[in-house]
N, C-alpha and C positions, 0 to 999 in steps of 0.2 A: 244649423238646422237642416235636417236632411230632407232629401227629396225622393221621392218614390223612385223605384228602380224594377226592372224585370226581375220578377221572383224566381225564373227557371234557373236551376243549378244551386239552390239553396241546400243547407245542411240536409234537410230532409226530402230532398227533390226525390222522386219515384215513389214515395208514400202516398197512399190513397187513403182519405178519412171520409167516411159519410157521417156527417153530424144529423142525426135525427132528434136532437135534443132541443128543448125551447129555454126561454129566459137567459138565465145567467152563468152558472157553474160549468154545465156541460158546453154550451156555446162557446164559452171563453177559453175552457180547454182546446177546443177545435180552433180557435182563433191563436193560440200560443203556437200550436202545430203548422198552422198556415203561415205564420210569421217567419217559420223557419224553413219554408219551402215545401212543405207537403201540399197536395193537391186536396182540397177540401171541398165537398160537395154537400151543400145544405140541403136537407129534404123536409118541407113544410106541407101542412094540410092544405089542399087546395082552396077550401074555404074559410080555413082558420089559421092564418099566419101566426108565427113565433110572436107572443104578447110584447116581445122586446122591442118590436118594429114601433109600438106606439109608447113606449116607456120613456119619461123624461121629456126636455126641451127639445123643441121643433123650431125649425126655421121655414117661412114660406110653405108650412104643411109637410115640410120634409123632416122625418125623425133624425137627430143628430146621434143619438146613442148607436143605433143600428149601423151608422156610417162606421163606427168603429169595430163594434163587436161582428159585424157582419164581412168585414174586410179579408179580401183573398180567399172569398167562399163563392163557387157557383151555386145559383140557386135552382131547385127544381122542385115540383110539387108532387105528392103522391100521396093517397088516403090509404094508410097501411092497413086499415080494417076492412078495406075493400079487396075483392079478389085481384082486379087488375092493379091496386096499388102494391098488394103482396108480391105479384107478378115483376113489377118494377124493382121492388126493394131487393128480392132475392136475385135479380139480375146486376144491380150494385153490387151486392156481397160477394158476388163471385170474382169481381176484380178487386175488392177492397182489402186493405190491410187493418183497417179499424172502423169500428162503428161505436159511435157514442150516442146513447140515449138516456132519457130520463122519465121514462113513462113510470107509472106506478107499477110495483112488482106484480108479477103475472100478465100484465098487459100483453106483451109481446108473445108470450105463450099462448093466450087466448086468440091471437091472430094466426098462430101457427108459423111464428117466427122467433120461437124460443131459441137459445144457443145451440140445443141438440139440433134442430134443423138447420141454422146457418152455419153450423160447424161441418154438417153433411156436405153442405153445397159449398164450403171452403173451410178446410180442416186449419188453415193457416191464419183464420181469422181471430182479432182482438175485439173482444165485445166490452165496451166501458159502459157500465150501468151507473148512473150519478142520480141518487135520491135523497131525500132529506134524512131517512133513517136506515138506509141500506136494504138489502134485499132478505134480512132475518129478522126474528124478533118482533114481539107484540106491537111495535109501533110501524112496521113494515109498510102498511098500507095508509097510514094517516098522510094527508097532505104536507109536504114539507118544503119550507122556504129557509133561506139565509137568517131572516130574523130569528126563526125558532131555534136555529143552532146557535145564534149569538146568545140566547136565552140560556139554553140548555147546556152549553159548553162551560159557564163560569164566567165567560167575558163581561156580560152586562152586570153581574153580581159584584164584580171587581171594579167597574167602571162608573165614573161619577164622584161628585163630592160626598164628604162622609156623613153630613145629615140630608143627603139628597136621595132620590130614587135610583135603581139600577138605570144605566144609560146604554141606549143601544146607539150604534153608529149611524150616520145619516148617509149611508151608502150600503152596496152589497159586500160588506167585508167578509163574512163568510162564504159567499159564493165564490168570492176571488181567492181566498186561500184554497178552497175545494177545487177550483180550476187548476190551479198550480200542483196540487196532489194528484188530481186525475191526470195531468199531462205527463207527471212524473211515472206513475203507475203505468201509464200506457206505454212509456219508453221502457220501463223494466219488462213488462210482459214481451215487447218486441225483441229485448235482448235475450230473454229466455227462448223464444220461438226461435233465435237464431242459432240455440243449441240444440232444441228439442224438435223443430220443425212444425210444431204444432202451437196455435193461439190458445188463449184461455180467457176468463172472466175476469174483468176488474170490477170491483164492488166498491164504491165509494159513497160512503154515508157522510152527508154534508157536516154532521153534528162531529166527526171525529177529525178531520184535519185542524178545525178552529181548536178543539180541545187540546191538540198538539202544540199549538203556537202559545198557549199559554202557560209554558213553563212547568215546575213541579208542584202543581197545586194537589195533584193526586197523592203523590209522595208524602208532600206536606201534612195533608190531611191523614194519612196512612199511620205517620210516625209520631205526629205531634197533636193530631185531633183539633188543629186550628185552619181557618181559612183565611184566605187574603182579604183584607178590609178595602172597603172604598176609600182612597187618599185624593181625589181630585187629580191634580197635576203633579203631586208629590209622589215620592217613593219611599218604601218602606226600608229600602235597601241602601239608598245614599241621599245626599243633601250638600249643597243646594240643589235642588232639581225642579224647576217650576218654569212658567211662563211669567214673563216681566214686561211691563208697559214702558216704552222709551218716550223721551221728552216729546217726540214729534206725534205721538198718537199710533206709533207701530209696536209690535209685539215681538220678542224674542224668547228662544227656549234655550235653557242652559243645563248642561247634564254633566255629573262628577262622578261617574261610575269608577274612575280610577282615582286613587288617593293623590297621586300627584297633580292631577287636574282640579282638584278640590282646593288643593294648598294654592294652586297658581290663581285660582278665582279670589281666594279672599285677599291675597296679596294684591292683586290688581284693584280691587274695589276698596283698598286704603285700610283692610282689617287684618294684617298678617298676625295680631294677638290671636285671632279665633285659631289658628293652626297650632297654636301652642296649649290649647286645651287639651285635658287628658281625652275627653270624648270625641275629640276630632280625629281620633286615630284610625276608627274604623266607620265603613259607611253606614252600617247599622245605627251606630251611637250618633253620627252626626244627623241622621234621620231624626233623631228623637229631640234634636235642637233646631228643627227646621224652621219655627218661627224667628229664632235670632238670625239664623243664616239668610233666610229669605229677606229680612229686613234690610241686613246690610246690603246684599246684593240689589235688592229692589230699589233702594234708595239711590244708589250709584248709578243703576242704569235709567232711572226715572228721571237724572239731570242731564242725559245726554241723548243725542238721536240715534235712530236705529243704527244708520251707517257707520257712526262714531263709535257704537258699542262693538260692531261687529269688526271693526279694524282694531280696536283695542283688544279683543279678546286673542283675535289672530295673532298679534303682535307678541302678546304673552303666551302663545301656544295654550290657551285654555279653549274649551268647546263650547261653542255657540251656534245657534243657527236662526237666522229670521224666519219668522213665521209666515209663510206665504200664500196667496191666493192663485189662482191660474194666471193672471196678468203678469205676476212677479215671475212664476215659473218659467214663461214663454221668454221673459227678457233675461234670465239668469245666465251668465257666462259659463258656469260649470254645466249646467243642462245642455248650451250650445255645443261646449265642447265634447261633450259624450254624444250628441247627435240624439238626444232622447225625443225632442220634437221634430216630427216629420210633416213636410208638406206634400199633401195629395191633391192631383187636380180630379176634383168629383165632377161628375157629369150633370148634376143638379145644382150644385152650389159653388162650383167653381173652385179656385184654390182653398184647401181646407187644412187646418193644423190638428194633428193629434196625436197621443204618447205612440212611440214607437215600440218594437220588441222589448223584452225584459232584460237583454244582455248583449253582448257582441262576442263574436267568434273570430278568431285570427284567420280562419280559413273561409268561413261563409257568414257575412253579416245576415242578420235576418231583414227581411223587405217586406213593405206594403205595397203589392202589386195595384191593388185597387181597393176602392171604398166598397161597403155594403150594397149590394145590387138589389133590384126590385123584386118582389115576391113572384118566383117561378119563371125569373129572366131567362135561364138557360135551359128549362125543361126539354124543349125540342132538341137542342144539341147535345146534351148528355144522353138523352134517350136514343138518338140517331148514332151515337158513339157505341152504345150499348148492343145496336143491332135491331132497334124498333124501326119499321119503317114509318114514313108519314102517315100511310093510312091507318097503321096500327096505332100510332100516338094520337090521331084525329078520334079514333074510336074509343080510346081510353078517356080522352077529353069529354066527348060526348056522354060517357057513362059516369062522370065525376070521380073518376079514379085518378086523375092527374089535374 
């Protein structure tokens, strides 16, 4: 289990990111950059904080999701629609490398903060615009959330039982995927800036990264005029592939994407004869006999505890994984070895566990310097660094601009 360290000197140290987005995809992209050492300044409306601060579970009135989503971010307030807030934002932009925003298309322009203006103030600025449907097209002004992307991308249509309804995930899957795409796009734009000396606009439509994750469904439709059906936990590409209940009431998942793994599984469960069947030779043909394969595998697993099943599969070099909840993840030795779970000292709740950065670097590990901070906690400090006098900050606050 990793413990928080000083984020100074991270791989992205020296990069300044202004996070003017709300809810999940944009703020999560900023979180990824902050994990790698970028300085992130979160800008929120003075009277309308980011709604993610009240999303999900809380303890003693303290929101838990914000503690993760807001980590490594200094927080200031500014009403960008006001003259004073615009002044603050432009001051931030002059020293920023990246701005992330998710207002409806045209909003920044209406405030006099379009990219034409921002790039005049800072030609090296990368502006990442994250919206449900992108900056172009007939849907550009529609409210857009991850749920809509999960519906429109084809994900919901292929998820669920064959005789059941399309199924949505119980968490922000499309937002999470879009956050990764946005962070990647920002780094591409910064690499391009290194060659040209100029920034550019990143346009992330949340419907697109989710679509890209779903494999060749578009090509399949184009070439075969067929769509992937709902198959529950089964796959049309291989079998056995499912979740199976163990004797102690736990669950495991089995995958046989490789032919050799499928052969090991049926030998392990006492059915080597299945591997001799002509239809066993390819994954697609095995999938057509999923009932028979699931019966064999499920019966064998159902007579053993989860730990015994995992141990037997490991010894046979077959692919299995226990189906975990959060309590299992925290105790798992592989996650511990990777340092996946970090323990952070939070000023409100004390020692706190959360998932860490997405990967490790040999030169600079990602770090969590601090958890999500209160609304506007760093306004005075950041504005002071930008050259605003205490009197000017007080005046802006009196006018409701910060």
